[in-house]
Backbone as numpy.savetxt, mean C-alpha at the origin, in Angstrom:
# Nx Ny Nz CAx CAy CAz Cx Cy Cz
17.40 3.58 -5.56 17.19 3.13 -6.98 16.46 1.79 -7.10
15.80 1.79 -8.35 14.88 0.47 -8.38 15.65 -0.95 -8.29
16.78 -0.73 -8.46 17.78 -2.43 -8.21 17.96 -2.25 -6.80
17.70 -1.58 -5.97 17.88 -2.01 -4.51 16.58 -2.10 -3.86
16.27 -3.56 -3.69 14.98 -4.05 -3.18 14.45 -3.44 -1.91
15.54 -2.99 -1.06 15.37 -2.47 0.34 14.71 -0.72 0.20
15.26 -0.12 -0.93 15.24 1.27 -1.20 14.14 1.67 -2.13
13.80 0.71 -2.98 12.74 0.97 -3.75 11.33 0.85 -3.37
10.54 1.79 -3.34 9.38 1.55 -2.60 8.20 1.20 -3.73
6.89 0.75 -3.30 6.05 0.23 -4.17 5.47 1.44 -5.10
5.68 2.78 -4.61 5.14 3.54 -5.51 5.94 3.78 -6.69
7.19 3.64 -6.71 7.99 3.69 -7.83 7.58 2.96 -9.19
6.80 1.76 -8.75 6.19 1.26 -10.00 4.56 0.99 -9.97
3.99 2.15 -9.42 2.68 2.23 -9.09 1.95 2.78 -10.37
2.73 3.66 -11.19 2.16 4.33 -12.23 1.70 5.55 -11.67
2.08 6.08 -10.56 1.62 7.21 -9.74 2.03 8.43 -10.46
1.21 9.66 -10.62 1.65 10.98 -10.69 2.37 11.53 -9.85
3.08 12.72 -9.76 3.62 13.33 -8.85 2.83 14.11 -7.94
1.73 14.47 -8.26 0.80 15.20 -7.41 -0.85 14.92 -7.82
-1.53 15.31 -6.75 -2.89 15.29 -6.91 -3.30 16.49 -5.86
-4.47 16.96 -6.06 -5.26 17.79 -5.04 -5.69 17.11 -4.02
-5.38 17.11 -2.82 -5.66 16.42 -1.44 -7.21 16.79 -1.45
-7.88 15.88 -0.57 -9.41 16.14 -0.41 -9.79 17.41 0.16
-8.95 17.89 1.12 -9.35 19.20 1.90 -7.94 19.76 2.10
-8.05 21.13 2.17 -6.80 21.82 2.24 -6.67 22.19 3.60
-6.05 21.25 4.41 -5.90 21.14 5.82 -4.54 21.47 6.09
-3.94 22.15 6.89 -2.53 22.61 7.24 -2.59 22.40 8.88
-1.49 22.53 9.26 -1.13 22.38 10.67 0.01 21.68 11.03
0.41 21.73 12.22 1.64 20.93 12.74 1.24 19.51 13.33
1.90 19.01 13.40 2.25 17.48 13.97 1.17 17.46 15.08
0.47 16.12 14.65 -0.50 15.57 15.67 -0.29 15.31 17.01
-0.99 15.47 18.09 -0.51 15.06 19.28 -0.61 13.79 19.69
-1.17 12.89 18.74 -1.70 11.49 19.23 -2.93 11.30 19.86
-3.61 12.50 20.26 -4.80 12.48 21.07 -5.99 13.06 20.28
-7.13 13.01 20.68 -8.43 13.37 20.01 -9.39 13.86 20.83
-10.14 14.86 20.50 -11.08 15.65 21.38 -12.62 14.67 21.34
-12.62 13.92 20.12 -13.93 13.44 19.97 -13.73 11.93 19.64
-13.70 11.50 18.44 -14.20 9.93 18.24 -12.80 9.12 18.28
-11.39 9.88 17.79 -10.25 9.29 17.88 -9.74 8.95 19.63
-8.72 8.36 19.34 -8.10 7.69 20.90 -6.76 7.80 20.50
-6.08 7.97 21.80 -4.76 7.52 21.79 -4.34 6.15 22.00
-3.16 5.59 21.84 -3.26 3.90 21.78 -3.37 3.66 23.31
-2.89 4.41 24.26 -2.96 4.44 25.72 -4.44 4.23 26.09
-5.30 4.97 25.38 -6.58 5.04 25.81 -7.46 3.91 25.45
-6.98 3.28 24.39 -7.84 2.31 23.70 -7.20 0.76 23.76
-6.16 0.77 24.14 -5.26 -0.60 24.31 -5.89 -1.39 25.51
-5.64 -2.66 25.14 -6.15 -3.65 26.19 -5.12 -3.61 27.31
-5.50 -3.34 28.39 -4.53 -3.07 29.40 -3.44 -4.30 29.68
-4.14 -5.41 29.53 -3.38 -6.75 29.81 -2.73 -7.30 28.54
-2.51 -6.54 27.33 -1.96 -7.13 26.11 -0.46 -7.07 26.02
0.34 -6.30 27.17 1.52 -6.17 27.13 2.44 -6.71 28.11
3.83 -7.03 28.15 4.57 -6.76 26.95 4.11 -7.73 25.82
4.52 -7.45 24.82 4.34 -8.07 23.27 5.59 -8.09 22.52
5.86 -9.27 21.88 6.70 -9.14 20.70 6.62 -9.51 19.53
7.04 -8.81 18.53 6.72 -8.75 17.01 7.96 -9.23 16.50
7.77 -10.34 15.83 8.88 -11.05 14.93 8.75 -10.35 13.52
10.22 -9.98 13.17 10.25 -9.48 11.69 11.34 -9.87 11.12
11.64 -9.04 9.84 12.88 -9.43 9.23 14.31 -9.30 10.07
14.43 -8.60 10.98 15.76 -7.95 11.67 15.61 -9.04 12.90
14.78 -9.90 13.36 14.64 -10.42 14.47 13.30 -10.27 15.10
13.28 -9.60 16.28 12.04 -9.05 16.86 11.89 -7.96 17.81
10.84 -7.55 18.06 10.83 -6.10 18.76 9.98 -6.41 20.03
10.23 -6.00 21.20 9.47 -6.13 22.11 9.19 -4.77 22.64
7.45 -4.72 22.92 6.85 -3.32 23.25 6.25 -3.84 24.77
6.89 -3.24 25.63 6.64 -3.33 27.03 5.42 -2.66 27.31
5.27 -1.33 27.15 4.07 -0.57 27.61 3.33 -0.15 26.24
1.91 0.28 26.74 1.03 0.68 25.60 1.78 1.91 25.06
2.01 1.86 23.84 2.30 3.31 23.17 1.27 4.43 22.95
1.87 5.53 23.17 0.99 6.72 23.20 1.49 7.46 22.02
2.65 7.79 21.64 3.09 8.66 20.57 3.65 7.90 19.37
3.01 7.38 18.31 3.21 6.41 17.32 3.56 7.32 16.02
4.77 6.72 15.49 5.20 7.47 14.46 5.17 6.22 13.29
4.53 6.71 11.96 4.64 5.53 10.87 5.65 6.10 9.77
6.56 5.22 9.44 7.43 5.56 8.38 7.07 4.45 7.20
6.12 3.49 7.39 5.97 2.59 6.25 4.64 3.08 5.54
4.58 2.97 4.19 3.61 3.21 3.31 2.23 2.59 3.79
1.28 3.19 3.92 0.00 2.58 4.50 -0.17 2.05 5.75
0.96 2.26 6.44 0.84 1.96 7.96 -0.17 3.08 8.57
-0.11 3.93 8.23 -0.96 5.07 8.91 -2.29 4.59 8.78
-2.75 4.07 7.36 -4.16 3.81 7.63 -4.48 2.81 8.26
-3.87 1.73 8.26 -4.27 0.60 9.20 -4.43 1.27 10.63
-3.33 1.95 11.33 -3.66 2.84 12.55 -4.95 3.53 12.80
-4.98 4.45 11.77 -6.17 5.03 11.79 -7.42 4.26 11.71
-7.62 3.01 11.13 -8.88 2.45 10.85 -8.92 1.88 12.34
-7.91 1.72 13.02 -7.89 1.06 14.55 -8.47 2.08 15.46
-8.46 3.32 15.09 -9.07 4.45 15.86 -7.78 5.27 16.51
-6.47 5.10 16.02 -5.29 6.04 16.49 -4.98 6.77 15.63
-4.61 8.02 16.12 -4.00 9.11 15.12 -2.61 9.09 15.45
-1.65 8.66 14.68 -0.23 8.90 14.77 0.35 10.23 14.91
1.32 10.50 15.53 1.88 11.85 15.51 2.82 12.32 14.47
3.14 11.14 13.66 3.95 11.57 12.55 3.84 10.40 11.40
3.57 10.60 10.34 3.48 9.81 9.29 4.37 10.08 7.78
4.86 9.11 7.09 5.69 9.16 5.97 4.76 10.08 5.04
5.11 11.28 4.47 4.72 12.18 3.61 4.46 11.29 2.30
3.37 11.58 1.76 3.11 11.06 0.24 3.54 12.17 -0.67
4.77 12.17 -1.29 5.14 13.07 -2.10 4.76 12.81 -3.78
4.01 11.56 -3.70 3.65 11.25 -4.99 2.41 11.14 -5.59
1.66 11.14 -4.54 0.24 11.13 -4.56 -0.62 12.17 -3.97
-0.08 13.00 -3.68 -0.79 14.38 -3.06 -0.08 15.47 -3.15
-0.46 16.79 -3.33 0.24 17.96 -3.48 0.39 18.38 -1.71
-0.18 18.14 -0.97 0.00 18.44 0.56 0.71 17.27 1.19
0.78 16.32 0.80 1.31 15.09 1.61 0.64 14.12 2.34
-0.76 14.61 2.57 -1.63 13.73 3.01 -2.53 12.90 1.86
-2.88 11.70 2.01 -3.56 11.00 1.29 -5.02 11.20 1.82
-6.18 11.55 0.75 -7.43 11.75 1.04 -8.30 11.07 1.72
-7.96 9.44 1.96 -8.76 8.87 2.85 -8.37 8.97 4.31
-6.86 9.17 4.25 -6.40 9.59 5.86 -6.81 10.77 6.31
-7.01 11.84 5.55 -7.53 13.04 5.79 -9.02 12.87 6.45
-9.60 12.25 5.61 -11.12 11.99 6.07 -11.23 11.17 7.46
-10.36 10.32 7.49 -10.63 9.38 8.72 -9.97 10.29 9.79
-8.92 10.97 9.69 -8.45 11.98 10.95 -9.58 12.82 11.15
-10.27 13.52 10.43 -11.31 14.19 10.47 -12.58 13.54 11.55
-12.88 12.34 10.75 -13.83 11.84 11.57 -13.44 11.25 13.26
-12.29 10.96 13.36 -11.65 10.72 14.65 -11.44 11.96 15.57
-11.58 13.20 14.72 -11.51 14.32 15.79 -9.85 14.59 16.00
-9.05 14.20 15.25 -7.79 14.12 15.37 -6.86 15.33 14.67
-5.73 15.41 14.99 -4.85 16.58 14.29 -4.14 15.96 13.21
-3.83 16.69 12.05 -2.96 16.25 10.97 -1.42 15.67 11.83
-0.86 14.56 11.35 0.14 14.27 12.05 1.47 15.29 10.95
2.38 15.14 11.90 3.57 15.70 10.95 4.21 14.89 9.94
4.50 15.54 8.81 4.96 14.80 7.88 6.49 14.49 7.73
6.72 13.28 7.23 8.14 12.90 7.20 8.61 12.39 6.05
9.58 12.84 5.46 9.74 12.65 3.84 10.82 11.52 3.94
10.38 10.38 3.15 11.16 9.28 3.35 11.60 8.82 2.19
11.58 9.87 1.06 12.17 9.40 -0.24 13.53 9.21 -0.30
14.42 9.36 0.41 15.67 9.22 0.36 16.24 8.66 1.68
15.41 7.70 2.16 15.70 7.30 3.40 14.98 7.65 4.70
15.03 7.19 5.80 14.16 7.57 6.85 15.03 8.53 7.94
14.69 9.84 7.92 15.20 10.82 8.66 15.22 10.42 10.14
16.21 9.87 10.84 16.02 9.29 12.13 15.97 10.66 13.18
16.68 11.68 12.74 16.63 12.83 14.00 15.33 13.59 13.72
14.58 13.41 12.39 13.19 13.95 12.64 12.27 13.34 13.49
12.47 11.89 13.06 11.49 11.09 14.06 11.85 11.27 15.54
12.95 11.18 15.81 13.53 11.49 17.40 12.59 12.75 18.11
12.53 13.86 16.95 12.19 15.05 17.47 10.71 14.83 17.98
9.88 13.80 17.28 8.49 13.57 17.67 8.34 12.72 18.84
9.56 12.36 19.60 9.60 11.62 21.09 8.52 10.35 20.94
8.38 9.59 19.78 7.49 8.44 19.73 8.19 7.41 20.89
7.13 6.66 21.10 7.27 5.29 21.92 7.09 4.04 20.92
6.86 4.34 19.71 6.51 3.18 18.73 6.68 3.67 17.52
7.45 3.01 16.53 7.62 3.38 15.19 7.39 2.11 14.47
6.46 2.41 13.33 6.13 1.45 12.37 6.45 1.75 11.03
7.20 0.64 10.53 7.71 0.51 9.15 7.22 -0.66 8.44
6.09 -1.35 8.68 5.81 -2.74 8.32 5.85 -2.69 6.90
4.81 -1.72 6.28 4.99 -1.59 4.76 6.20 -0.78 4.41
7.41 -1.29 4.52 8.45 -0.58 4.00 9.68 -1.31 3.40
10.67 -0.74 3.07 11.85 -1.32 2.52 13.06 -1.06 3.67
12.70 -0.83 4.98 13.62 -0.42 5.86 14.91 -0.97 6.06
15.98 -0.29 5.70 17.43 -1.05 5.89 17.81 -1.46 7.22
18.74 -2.34 7.36 18.82 -2.79 8.72 19.61 -1.52 9.54
20.50 -1.04 8.88 20.99 0.24 9.44 19.87 1.32 10.05
18.99 1.53 9.38 17.92 2.40 9.79 17.06 1.78 10.84
16.76 0.53 10.75 16.01 -0.27 11.97 17.05 -0.04 13.23
18.27 -0.10 13.05 19.04 -0.09 14.27 19.12 1.28 14.65
19.25 2.49 13.94 19.02 3.73 14.34 17.89 3.97 15.22
16.57 3.85 14.32 15.32 3.83 15.00 15.18 3.28 16.34
15.70 2.15 16.39 15.54 1.31 17.33 16.05 2.06 18.98
17.01 2.81 18.37 17.83 3.72 19.58 16.59 4.85 20.14
15.83 5.14 19.47 14.88 5.88 19.55 13.60 5.71 20.36
13.05 4.42 19.83 11.83 3.70 20.35 11.72 2.61 19.79
10.86 1.54 20.47 10.74 0.16 19.71 10.27 0.31 18.29
10.68 -0.39 17.59 10.66 -0.26 15.95 10.35 -1.71 15.34
9.27 -1.42 14.47 8.72 -2.66 13.59 9.08 -2.60 12.20
9.96 -3.04 11.58 10.24 -2.91 10.10 9.30 -3.79 9.48
9.64 -3.99 8.14 8.76 -5.07 7.30 8.88 -6.48 7.80
7.93 -7.28 7.75 8.07 -8.59 8.13 8.93 -9.81 7.73
8.92 -9.77 6.33 9.62 -10.78 5.61 10.45 -10.11 4.63
9.75 -9.51 3.49 10.52 -9.17 2.39 10.08 -7.51 2.15
11.07 -6.87 1.72 10.71 -5.29 1.32 9.55 -5.14 0.68
8.76 -4.15 1.00 7.26 -4.00 0.45 6.40 -4.95 -0.20
6.57 -6.06 0.69 5.62 -7.18 0.35 4.89 -7.87 1.54
4.55 -7.06 2.48 3.89 -7.39 3.68 2.34 -7.32 3.41
1.69 -8.41 3.39 0.14 -8.32 2.96 -0.39 -7.68 3.95
-1.76 -6.85 3.54 -2.41 -6.04 4.53 -2.92 -6.94 5.65
-3.20 -8.26 5.46 -3.87 -8.71 6.66 -2.71 -8.97 7.80
-1.63 -9.40 7.21 -0.40 -9.49 8.23 -0.02 -7.99 8.91
0.05 -7.10 7.87 0.37 -5.77 8.50 -0.49 -5.19 9.28
-2.04 -5.71 9.31 -2.84 -5.32 10.36 -2.66 -5.74 11.50
-2.57 -7.30 11.48 -2.38 -7.94 12.69 -0.86 -7.44 13.60
-0.16 -7.27 12.75 1.13 -6.92 13.49 0.76 -5.57 14.15
0.27 -4.48 13.45 0.11 -3.25 14.13 -0.90 -3.21 15.08
-1.96 -4.07 15.07 -2.60 -4.26 16.08 -2.10 -4.74 17.22
-1.25 -5.74 17.25 -0.71 -6.42 18.42 0.25 -5.28 18.86
0.95 -4.71 18.27 1.94 -3.72 18.80 1.35 -2.57 19.46
0.16 -2.28 19.19 -0.79 -1.14 19.78 -1.67 -1.73 20.97
-1.68 -2.78 21.16 -2.48 -3.65 22.42 -4.15 -3.81 21.81
-4.10 -3.87 20.37 -5.68 -4.12 19.91 -5.61 -5.17 19.15
-5.05 -6.46 19.36 -4.99 -7.59 18.76 -6.52 -7.98 18.43
-7.20 -8.07 19.29 -8.60 -8.76 18.72 -9.24 -7.64 17.85
-9.28 -6.33 18.13 -9.67 -5.40 17.12 -8.97 -5.54 15.69
-7.83 -5.74 15.65 -6.99 -6.13 14.26 -7.81 -7.43 13.69
-7.97 -8.29 14.60 -8.46 -9.64 13.82 -9.81 -9.63 13.26
-10.59 -8.46 13.97 -11.93 -8.37 13.65 -12.14 -7.59 12.10
-10.98 -6.46 12.12 -10.96 -5.91 11.05 -10.49 -6.33 10.00
-9.69 -7.34 10.03 -8.97 -8.31 8.69 -10.27 -9.42 8.44
-10.86 -9.74 9.33 -12.13 -10.25 8.99 -13.21 -9.67 8.22
-13.43 -8.36 8.70 -14.47 -7.29 7.89 -13.99 -7.01 6.66
-12.56 -6.74 6.45 -12.25 -6.20 5.22 -12.03 -7.58 4.17
-11.98 -8.58 4.83 -11.83 -9.97 3.79 -13.45 -10.04 3.47
-14.24 -10.17 4.21 -15.57 -10.21 4.02 -16.24 -9.09 2.83
-15.73 -7.95 3.06 -15.86 -7.03 2.27 -15.56 -7.24 0.58
-14.24 -7.72 0.47 -13.64 -8.14 -0.56 -14.24 -9.54 -1.14
-14.71 -10.39 -0.23 -15.66 -11.52 -0.86 -16.78 -11.10 -1.50
-17.56 -10.00 -0.70 -18.54 -9.65 -1.19 -18.71 -9.14 -2.68
-17.50 -8.24 -2.98 -17.31 -7.88 -4.15 -17.07 -8.72 -5.19
-16.39 -9.82 -4.99 -15.92 -10.94 -5.83 -17.31 -11.61 -6.10
-18.11 -11.87 -5.09 -19.32 -12.52 -5.29 -20.30 -11.86 -6.21
-20.28 -10.41 -6.30 -21.03 -9.59 -6.98 -20.52 -9.65 -8.57
-19.43 -10.15 -8.77 -18.83 -10.03 -9.82 -18.24 -11.55 -10.44
-19.19 -12.46 -10.55 -18.58 -13.81 -10.82 -17.83 -13.86 -12.07
-17.97 -12.92 -12.84 -16.82 -13.08 -14.17 -15.44 -13.04 -13.80
-15.20 -12.39 -12.48 -13.85 -12.52 -11.84 -13.11 -13.72 -11.85
-13.79 -14.86 -11.27 -13.46 -16.07 -10.97 -12.80 -16.73 -12.04
-11.68 -17.04 -11.64 -10.62 -17.87 -12.80 -10.02 -17.05 -13.90
-10.56 -15.80 -14.10 -9.85 -15.00 -15.07 -8.58 -14.72 -15.05
-7.68 -14.81 -15.86 -6.29 -14.55 -15.79 -6.26 -13.12 -16.05
-5.13 -12.59 -15.13 -4.65 -11.49 -15.15 -3.34 -11.07 -15.04
-3.08 -10.01 -15.56 -1.51 -9.28 -15.07 -1.86 -7.99 -14.76
-1.14 -7.21 -13.88 -1.19 -5.87 -13.47 0.23 -5.37 -13.12
0.22 -4.22 -13.77 1.45 -3.55 -13.63 1.78 -2.13 -14.35
2.96 -1.74 -14.92 3.26 -0.59 -15.27 4.16 -1.04 -16.59
4.83 0.26 -17.18 5.87 0.49 -18.01 7.12 1.01 -17.13
8.21 0.37 -17.37 9.57 1.01 -16.69 10.59 0.86 -17.62
11.15 2.04 -18.08 12.41 2.15 -19.16 11.87 1.29 -20.21
10.84 1.20 -20.69 10.37 0.78 -22.19 10.01 -0.73 -21.79
10.02 -1.09 -20.72 9.70 -2.70 -20.62 8.42 -2.65 -19.65
7.66 -3.98 -19.91 6.71 -4.10 -18.82 7.23 -4.60 -17.41
6.58 -4.03 -16.61 6.97 -4.51 -15.23 5.68 -4.93 -14.51
5.56 -6.09 -14.34 4.42 -6.81 -14.04 4.51 -7.22 -12.41
3.55 -6.89 -11.48 3.75 -7.17 -10.07 3.86 -8.84 -9.70
4.46 -9.29 -8.97 4.47 -10.82 -8.77 3.85 -11.10 -7.70
3.36 -12.61 -8.00 2.49 -13.14 -6.59 3.38 -12.70 -5.24
2.48 -12.23 -4.23 3.15 -12.06 -3.05 2.78 -10.48 -2.70
2.98 -9.71 -3.98 3.08 -8.57 -3.94 1.59 -7.81 -3.62
1.35 -6.80 -2.90 -0.23 -6.55 -2.74 -1.32 -5.98 -3.69
-0.64 -5.78 -4.91 -1.63 -5.26 -6.12 -1.84 -6.83 -6.68
-0.86 -7.63 -6.75 -1.23 -9.18 -7.44 -2.24 -9.77 -6.34
-1.87 -9.73 -5.17 -2.72 -10.44 -4.13 -4.17 -9.93 -4.23
-4.15 -8.75 -4.27 -5.54 -8.12 -4.12 -6.28 -8.72 -5.49
-5.77 -8.68 -6.75 -6.47 -9.01 -7.77 -6.98 -10.79 -7.20
-6.17 -11.60 -6.90 -6.30 -13.13 -6.62 -7.53 -12.98 -5.48
-7.39 -12.07 -4.41 -8.61 -11.92 -3.37 -10.12 -11.80 -4.20
-9.85 -11.01 -5.28 -11.21 -10.73 -5.79 -11.55 -11.96 -6.84
-10.58 -13.05 -6.86 -11.22 -14.10 -7.75 -10.45 -14.36 -8.92
-9.51 -13.53 -9.44 -8.61 -13.54 -10.62 -7.56 -14.34 -10.28
-6.85 -15.10 -11.53 -5.80 -15.95 -11.44 -4.72 -15.59 -12.32
-3.62 -15.72 -11.60 -2.29 -15.16 -12.44 -2.22 -15.79 -13.75
-1.97 -14.93 -14.76 -1.39 -15.59 -16.04 -0.19 -16.19 -16.23
-0.27 -17.28 -17.14 0.77 -18.10 -17.06 2.26 -17.29 -17.49
2.05 -15.79 -18.00 3.30 -15.41 -18.65 4.08 -14.70 -17.44
3.28 -14.69 -16.07 4.10 -14.49 -14.82 5.44 -15.26 -14.45
5.17 -16.41 -15.02 6.12 -17.37 -14.85 7.23 -17.38 -15.78
7.35 -16.54 -16.62 8.34 -16.24 -17.38 9.04 -14.86 -17.25
8.54 -13.97 -16.37 9.13 -12.66 -16.15 10.56 -12.82 -15.51
11.25 -11.90 -15.69 12.65 -11.79 -14.87 12.37 -11.04 -13.81
12.49 -11.74 -12.77 12.35 -10.86 -11.36 13.71 -10.97 -10.89
14.44 -9.91 -10.47 15.47 -9.81 -9.62 15.34 -10.16 -8.30
16.21 -10.65 -7.55 16.21 -10.97 -6.15 15.62 -9.99 -5.28
14.77 -10.62 -4.76 13.94 -9.57 -3.69 13.10 -8.49 -4.12
12.93 -8.72 -5.36 12.24 -7.42 -6.14 10.63 -7.93 -5.91
9.83 -7.07 -6.16 8.38 -7.10 -6.20 7.43 -7.21 -7.54
8.59 -7.06 -8.55 7.83 -7.02 -9.91 9.00 -7.83 -10.77
8.36 -8.22 -11.93 9.26 -8.93 -13.03 9.01 -8.13 -14.30
9.96 -8.00 -15.03 10.02 -7.44 -16.54 9.91 -8.33 -17.94
9.28 -7.75 -18.69 9.14 -8.34 -20.07 9.13 -7.19 -21.07
10.07 -7.60 -21.94 10.28 -6.39 -23.20 9.36 -6.60 -24.13
9.03 -5.32 -24.56 7.95 -4.81 -25.38 8.14 -5.99 -26.59
9.13 -6.38 -27.24 9.23 -7.25 -28.09 8.63 -8.69 -28.00
8.34 -9.19 -26.42 7.83 -10.18 -26.26 6.27 -10.00 -25.57
5.65 -9.00 -26.22 4.33 -8.70 -25.81 3.22 -9.51 -25.93
3.62 -10.44 -27.37 2.69 -11.41 -27.64 2.81 -12.49 -26.75
3.77 -12.49 -25.67 3.34 -13.59 -24.55 2.56 -13.48 -23.26
2.02 -12.01 -23.48 1.29 -11.70 -22.40 -0.23 -12.13 -22.73
-0.43 -13.38 -22.10 -1.63 -14.43 -22.23 -2.90 -14.10 -21.58
-2.55 -12.91 -20.63 -3.59 -12.49 -19.63 -4.92 -12.26 -20.48
-6.26 -12.60 -19.85 -7.45 -12.18 -20.28 -7.77 -10.87 -20.14
-7.35 -10.66 -18.71 -7.48 -8.98 -18.23 -6.30 -8.46 -18.00
-5.99 -7.21 -18.23 -4.82 -6.77 -18.11 -4.78 -5.28 -17.68
-4.40 -5.15 -16.35 -4.44 -3.76 -15.74 -3.19 -3.04 -15.67
-3.40 -1.80 -16.25 -2.03 -1.14 -16.32 -2.10 0.39 -15.74
-0.75 0.75 -14.85 -0.80 2.19 -14.25 0.14 2.95 -15.19
-0.22 4.19 -15.44 0.60 5.16 -16.14 1.03 6.37 -15.41
1.92 7.09 -15.33 2.53 8.52 -14.76 1.38 9.43 -15.00
1.21 9.38 -16.40 0.37 10.62 -17.04 -0.52 9.93 -18.00
-1.45 10.89 -18.52 -2.28 10.56 -19.57 -1.42 10.41 -20.80
-0.52 11.31 -21.10 0.28 11.39 -22.27 1.37 10.16 -22.21
1.89 9.50 -21.09 2.31 8.43 -20.96 1.64 7.21 -21.73
0.33 7.06 -21.05 -0.48 6.20 -21.22 -0.87 6.06 -22.89
-1.23 7.36 -23.46 -1.44 7.54 -24.97 -0.31 7.00 -25.77
0.70 7.26 -25.47 2.22 6.96 -26.04 2.17 5.40 -26.20
2.04 4.67 -25.29 2.14 3.20 -25.30 1.02 2.64 -26.03
-0.22 3.30 -25.84 -1.22 2.63 -26.47 -1.25 2.57 -27.80
-0.63 3.71 -28.35 -0.40 3.90 -29.73 0.51 3.13 -30.52
1.19 2.60 -29.53 2.40 1.48 -29.98 1.76 0.24 -30.83
1.89 0.05 -32.25 1.55 -1.10 -32.96 1.50 -2.43 -32.13
2.51 -2.71 -31.37 2.91 -4.06 -30.71 2.03 -4.36 -29.72
1.96 -3.18 -28.91 0.85 -3.05 -27.48 -0.32 -3.46 -27.96
-1.03 -2.80 -29.20 -2.28 -3.06 -29.53 -2.57 -4.40 -30.16
-1.60 -5.22 -30.28 -1.83 -6.50 -30.59 -1.84 -7.78 -29.48
-1.57 -7.15 -28.20 -1.69 -7.88 -27.00 -3.23 -8.30 -26.84
-3.60 -9.51 -26.76 -5.06 -10.18 -26.60 -5.58 -9.58 -25.89
-5.41 -8.95 -24.72 -6.28 -8.46 -23.78 -6.56 -7.01 -24.34
-5.83 -6.37 -24.97 -5.79 -5.10 -25.60 -6.75 -5.23 -26.59
-6.60 -6.41 -27.56 -7.45 -6.26 -28.60 -8.84 -6.85 -28.57
-8.89 -7.54 -27.07 -10.14 -8.02 -27.36 -10.97 -7.51 -25.85
-10.65 -6.27 -25.51 -11.66 -5.58 -24.54 -11.24 -6.03 -23.13
-10.12 -6.58 -22.58 -9.82 -6.90 -21.59 -8.79 -6.03 -20.90
-8.54 -5.03 -21.29 -7.51 -4.32 -21.07 -7.98 -2.78 -20.44
-7.55 -2.43 -19.21 -7.83 -1.20 -18.57 -6.67 -0.43 -18.14
-6.82 0.80 -18.05 -5.54 1.85 -17.41 -6.04 2.56 -16.58
-4.94 3.00 -15.82 -5.39 4.15 -15.14 -4.15 5.24 -14.86
-4.50 6.34 -14.63 -3.33 7.44 -14.40 -3.51 8.48 -13.13
-4.37 8.03 -12.37 -4.65 8.67 -11.37 -3.89 8.23 -10.17
-2.88 9.33 -9.64 -1.96 8.78 -8.62 -2.63 8.51 -7.20
-3.73 8.93 -6.86 -4.28 8.65 -5.64 -4.87 7.44 -5.71
-5.75 7.04 -6.82 -6.24 5.62 -6.94 -5.02 4.53 -6.93
-3.83 4.86 -7.76 -2.58 3.94 -7.80 -2.16 3.90 -6.39
-1.99 4.61 -5.38 -1.59 4.51 -4.39 -2.42 3.82 -3.43
-3.59 4.07 -3.49 -4.64 3.25 -2.77 -4.83 1.82 -2.90
-4.42 1.28 -4.27 -4.51 0.10 -4.70 -2.92 -0.63 -4.69
-1.89 0.24 -4.94 -0.65 -0.12 -4.55 -0.22 -0.68 -3.03
-0.87 0.06 -2.21 -0.54 -0.12 -0.62 -2.17 -0.44 -0.10
-2.54 -1.38 -0.40 -4.06 -1.52 0.05 -3.88 -1.88 1.91
-4.81 -1.36 2.28 -5.18 -1.41 3.85 -6.63 -1.42 4.01
-7.19 -1.78 5.32 -8.44 -1.75 5.33 -9.40 -0.16 5.13
-8.21 0.82 5.29 -8.97 2.03 5.14 -8.74 2.55 3.76
-7.90 2.14 2.83 -7.86 2.84 1.62 -8.70 1.76 0.76
-8.75 0.41 0.99 -9.67 -0.49 0.02 -10.90 0.06 -0.25
-11.66 0.40 0.69 -13.19 0.77 0.17 -13.05 1.89 -0.50
-12.12 2.84 -0.35 -12.00 4.24 -1.07 -11.83 3.85 -2.45
-10.78 2.88 -2.66 -10.40 2.46 -4.26 -11.40 1.73 -4.88
-12.03 0.79 -4.20 -12.99 -0.26 -4.89 -14.16 0.32 -5.66
-14.62 1.46 -5.27 -15.75 2.11 -5.89 -15.46 2.40 -7.45
-14.44 2.64 -7.65 -13.65 3.07 -9.13 -13.19 1.80 -9.78
-12.36 1.18 -8.94 -11.53 0.21 -9.44 -12.41 -1.01 -9.84
-13.27 -1.54 -9.00 -13.84 -2.87 -9.31 -14.82 -2.72 -10.67
-15.55 -1.45 -10.78 -16.59 -1.52 -12.05 -15.72 -1.62 -13.43
-14.42 -1.11 -13.37 -13.75 -1.28 -14.44 -12.94 -2.54 -14.86
-12.85 -3.34 -13.67 -12.40 -4.56 -13.65 -13.43 -5.52 -14.29
-14.76 -5.18 -13.93 -16.06 -5.94 -14.37 -15.99 -5.73 -15.90
-15.79 -4.76 -16.68 -15.57 -4.22 -17.81 -14.75 -5.29 -18.43
-13.37 -5.31 -17.88 -12.27 -5.84 -18.57 -12.47 -7.45 -18.34
-13.00 -7.67 -17.22 -12.97 -9.53 -17.18 -14.29 -9.91 -18.18
-15.17 -8.93 -18.62 -16.11 -9.52 -19.54 -15.67 -9.02 -21.33
-14.59 -8.75 -21.50 -14.21 -8.20 -22.59 -14.79 -7.15 -23.04
-15.40 -6.16 -22.06 -16.00 -4.86 -22.72 -15.22 -3.97 -22.18
-14.00 -3.78 -21.98 -13.62 -2.49 -21.80 -13.15 -1.44 -22.88
């Protein structure tokens, strides 16, 4: 439920629809963690002197004594980070809300590039199924971008070394996520380089769009008739800041439940939304049209003045909702030009 911060994943408020057509109609059983061509197992690619390592997280710390060879990811976007480090996991969390076949298009493209097999899908919508994870015989379980409960962590730790979220559920930044995963698989230096490369990429985008600098923003969706805007520290809000935007003052007035990644504002208080740029996600085009037809919504300054943009593509919503070094380039080609229009009042 949405009032359970540990259970409510980021896609619940991503504005993602229930399905999209995946980039390729690929089928198959779980991957072996090996690759015939460009991909590699963690054992093949890790620094032999990197172990043992210890990863600090919300439930304490996890020690990894040997190079993992079979990795399962149960956190959203953890698999993308792992793939960008050149490792194909044997099992991944199924994308039930942004893909018809459970695989995200940027993951599929990268797995093909690495010459790997599609991993086994694990449905985590109602919790993490420990028994299914155990059947994959993992030697490392990653739930860095997740809301893994302590009981789940304890159960999974009986199967293999497990890394849950680092501080708050669904609030691990992509930089910290990348570094933690890189350390866990024996690739800390590659992870550091990947973070720097991705930060440079975002900085270049910001430099190409000086109109972003200092422009106030809100980013969110509608939930049960109220605005739900993502708070500072949440990956989507942090991405906007990395591009040069500044949180609007209204974000200080939101009602944010303890441990939650979004704050709410009633429609009757829509006039308080003082953002110059307003980014919204919707489940469907019909939902979007219904809200946009609301007379109160139409009076929001950003909507009235050309600073409002909206998206209802679930794949794009997922790519931006759980950003990582693999999904960001996939999303920015569409996302940034629309932001540019909004920042200039031309949306």
